[in-house]
C-alpha atoms as an extended CHARMM CRD file, in Angstrom:
* protein
*
        92  EXT
         1         1  MET       CA             -9.1260000000      188.0230000000       67.9980000000  PROA      1               0.0000000000
         2         2  ARG       CA             -8.3670000000      184.9130000000       69.2230000000  PROA      2               0.0000000000
         3         3  ASP       CA            -10.1760000000      182.0710000000       67.3650000000  PROA      3               0.0000000000
         4         4  ASN       CA            -11.4130000000      180.2530000000       69.9900000000  PROA      4               0.0000000000
         5         5  VAL       CA            -13.2870000000      182.7920000000       71.8730000000  PROA      5               0.0000000000
         6         6  ILE       CA            -16.9870000000      181.7770000000       73.1280000000  PROA      6               0.0000000000
         7         7  ASP       CA            -20.0000000000      183.7290000000       72.5870000000  PROA      7               0.0000000000
         8         8  SER       CA            -21.0410000000      183.5360000000       76.5710000000  PROA      8               0.0000000000
         9         9  SER       CA            -24.9030000000      184.8500000000       75.6820000000  PROA      9               0.0000000000
        10        10  LYS       CA            -25.3020000000      180.9190000000       74.6510000000  PROA      10              0.0000000000
        11        11  GLY       CA            -24.8450000000      179.9940000000       78.2390000000  PROA      11              0.0000000000
        12        12  VAL       CA            -23.1870000000      176.2320000000       78.9730000000  PROA      12              0.0000000000
        13        13  ASN       CA            -24.1730000000      174.5380000000       75.9050000000  PROA      13              0.0000000000
        14        14  ALA       CA            -21.7500000000      176.9550000000       73.7140000000  PROA      14              0.0000000000
        15        15  MET       CA            -18.8530000000      175.3770000000       75.9980000000  PROA      15              0.0000000000
        16        16  SER       CA            -18.9860000000      171.8440000000       74.4670000000  PROA      16              0.0000000000
        17        17  GLN       CA            -18.7790000000      173.6540000000       70.3950000000  PROA      17              0.0000000000
        18        18  ARG       CA            -15.3860000000      175.5970000000       71.6410000000  PROA      18              0.0000000000
        19        19  LYS       CA            -11.7490000000      174.3990000000       71.0300000000  PROA      19              0.0000000000
        20        20  GLU       CA            -10.0170000000      172.6390000000       73.1940000000  PROA      20              0.0000000000
        21        21  ILE       CA             -7.6660000000      174.7770000000       75.0610000000  PROA      21              0.0000000000
        22        22  SER       CA             -4.9420000000      174.6150000000       77.7810000000  PROA      22              0.0000000000
        23        23  TYR       CA             -4.8150000000      176.4810000000       81.1340000000  PROA      23              0.0000000000
        24        24  SER       CA             -1.5230000000      178.1480000000       79.5090000000  PROA      24              0.0000000000
        25        25  GLY       CA             -3.2370000000      179.3030000000       76.1870000000  PROA      25              0.0000000000
        26        26  TYR       CA             -6.3570000000      180.2850000000       78.1320000000  PROA      26              0.0000000000
        27        27  LEU       CA             -4.3510000000      182.8440000000       79.9570000000  PROA      27              0.0000000000
        28        28  GLU       CA             -1.7620000000      183.3800000000       77.1220000000  PROA      28              0.0000000000
        29        29  LEU       CA              1.2720000000      183.0590000000       79.6870000000  PROA      29              0.0000000000
        30        30  ASP       CA              3.6910000000      182.9350000000       77.0690000000  PROA      30              0.0000000000
        31        31  LYS       CA              2.7230000000      186.9920000000       76.1710000000  PROA      31              0.0000000000
        32        32  ILE       CA              2.9470000000      187.6710000000       79.7140000000  PROA      32              0.0000000000
        33        33  LEU       CA              6.0000000000      186.4790000000       80.7030000000  PROA      33              0.0000000000
        34        34  GLN       CA              7.4760000000      187.9460000000       77.8360000000  PROA      34              0.0000000000
        35        35  ALA       CA              6.4650000000      191.3010000000       78.3770000000  PROA      35              0.0000000000
        36        36  GLN       CA              8.8910000000      192.1880000000       80.6930000000  PROA      36              0.0000000000
        37        37  GLN       CA             12.1930000000      193.3330000000       79.3640000000  PROA      37              0.0000000000
        38        38  PRO       CA             14.2430000000      195.4440000000       80.9450000000  PROA      38              0.0000000000
        39        39  LEU       CA             16.4460000000      198.2900000000       79.7460000000  PROA      39              0.0000000000
        40        40  SER       CA             19.4400000000      197.7510000000       82.1480000000  PROA      40              0.0000000000
        41        41  SER       CA             21.0420000000      195.3850000000       84.3310000000  PROA      41              0.0000000000
        42        42  ALA       CA             19.5760000000      196.8840000000       87.6050000000  PROA      42              0.0000000000
        43        43  HSD       CA             18.5410000000      194.1940000000       90.0150000000  PROA      43              0.0000000000
        44        44  ASP       CA             15.4470000000      196.1290000000       90.5530000000  PROA      44              0.0000000000
        45        45  GLU       CA             14.5630000000      196.6550000000       87.3530000000  PROA      45              0.0000000000
        46        46  MET       CA             12.4180000000      193.3710000000       87.2800000000  PROA      46              0.0000000000
        47        47  LEU       CA             10.4200000000      194.0980000000       90.1760000000  PROA      47              0.0000000000
        48        48  PHE       CA              9.4930000000      197.7770000000       88.7090000000  PROA      48              0.0000000000
        49        49  ILE       CA              8.0950000000      196.3100000000       85.6680000000  PROA      49              0.0000000000
        50        50  ILE       CA              6.3180000000      193.4270000000       87.1400000000  PROA      50              0.0000000000
        51        51  GLN       CA              4.8510000000      195.8580000000       90.0390000000  PROA      51              0.0000000000
        52        52  HSD       CA              3.6700000000      198.1530000000       87.3400000000  PROA      52              0.0000000000
        53        53  GLN       CA              2.2980000000      195.9820000000       84.8010000000  PROA      53              0.0000000000
        54        54  THR       CA              0.4130000000      194.0130000000       87.7180000000  PROA      54              0.0000000000
        55        55  SER       CA             -1.1810000000      197.6510000000       88.8370000000  PROA      55              0.0000000000
        56        56  GLU       CA             -2.3070000000      198.2770000000       85.0520000000  PROA      56              0.0000000000
        57        57  LEU       CA             -4.0240000000      194.5070000000       84.8990000000  PROA      57              0.0000000000
        58        58  TRP       CA             -5.7520000000      195.7880000000       88.4180000000  PROA      58              0.0000000000
        59        59  MET       CA             -6.7570000000      198.9650000000       86.5850000000  PROA      59              0.0000000000
        60        60  LYS       CA             -8.3390000000      197.0280000000       84.1450000000  PROA      60              0.0000000000
        61        61  LEU       CA            -10.2170000000      194.8280000000       86.3470000000  PROA      61              0.0000000000
        62        62  ALA       CA            -11.7420000000      197.7170000000       88.0460000000  PROA      62              0.0000000000
        63        63  ILE       CA            -12.8430000000      199.2520000000       85.0790000000  PROA      63              0.0000000000
        64        64  HSD       CA            -14.0840000000      196.0620000000       83.7020000000  PROA      64              0.0000000000
        65        65  GLU       CA            -16.4330000000      195.3550000000       87.0020000000  PROA      65              0.0000000000
        66        66  LEU       CA            -17.4160000000      199.1100000000       87.0110000000  PROA      66              0.0000000000
        67        67  SER       CA            -18.2950000000      198.8770000000       83.6060000000  PROA      67              0.0000000000
        68        68  ALA       CA            -20.5520000000      195.5890000000       84.2690000000  PROA      68              0.0000000000
        69        69  THR       CA            -22.2040000000      197.4520000000       87.3990000000  PROA      69              0.0000000000
        70        70  CYS       CA            -23.1510000000      200.6380000000       85.1850000000  PROA      70              0.0000000000
        71        71  ARG       CA            -24.2010000000      198.0050000000       82.1430000000  PROA      71              0.0000000000
        72        72  PHE       CA            -26.2500000000      196.1900000000       84.9270000000  PROA      72              0.0000000000
        73        73  ASP       CA            -28.0170000000      199.2880000000       86.4070000000  PROA      73              0.0000000000
        74        74  CYS       CA            -29.4260000000      199.9200000000       83.0300000000  PROA      74              0.0000000000
        75        75  GLY       CA            -31.3360000000      196.7020000000       82.7250000000  PROA      75              0.0000000000
        76        76  GLU       CA            -28.8170000000      194.6880000000       81.0670000000  PROA      76              0.0000000000
        77        77  ARG       CA            -28.7840000000      191.0210000000       81.5690000000  PROA      77              0.0000000000
        78        78  PRO       CA            -24.9540000000      189.5290000000       83.2870000000  PROA      78              0.0000000000
        79        79  ALA       CA            -23.2790000000      187.5330000000       80.8050000000  PROA      79              0.0000000000
        80        80  ALA       CA            -22.5270000000      183.9790000000       81.7990000000  PROA      80              0.0000000000
        81        81  GLY       CA            -20.8540000000      183.3310000000       84.6710000000  PROA      81              0.0000000000
        82        82  LEU       CA            -17.0740000000      182.5710000000       85.4020000000  PROA      82              0.0000000000
        83        83  GLN       CA            -17.8990000000      178.7740000000       86.0780000000  PROA      83              0.0000000000
        84        84  ASP       CA            -19.2930000000      178.7630000000       82.6530000000  PROA      84              0.0000000000
        85        85  ILE       CA            -16.2300000000      180.5270000000       80.6340000000  PROA      85              0.0000000000
        86        86  VAL       CA            -13.5140000000      178.1940000000       82.4350000000  PROA      86              0.0000000000
        87        87  ALA       CA            -15.5440000000      174.7750000000       82.4720000000  PROA      87              0.0000000000
        88        88  GLY       CA            -13.7320000000      172.2370000000       80.8580000000  PROA      88              0.0000000000
        89        89  ILE       CA             -9.8910000000      173.9270000000       80.7160000000  PROA      89              0.0000000000
        90        90  PRO       CA             -7.3770000000      171.5720000000       82.2770000000  PROA      90              0.0000000000
        91        91  HSD       CA             -5.6870000000      173.3130000000       84.9340000000  PROA      91              0.0000000000
        92        92  PRO       CA             -1.6210000000      171.7430000000       85.2030000000  PROA      92              0.0000000000
């Protein structure tokens, strides 16, 4: 678990208590950009890897959204909005 995770159930006030984090740190770009490790010298292999990793991320998002919809249908209150979560993160 990341040590800078914010409990979104506490709303905007929790944002002022978080540790400073950069745009690339928030998105963990170092991890993402190191995740492509072609096994051959084939030019198209990088395209294949990135396309399939992207597809997996889109599927993860679809599952996340469907799960939230199911919880909302069961009466659970939605968590803080994205604007609350990313407020104050400096963008390059």
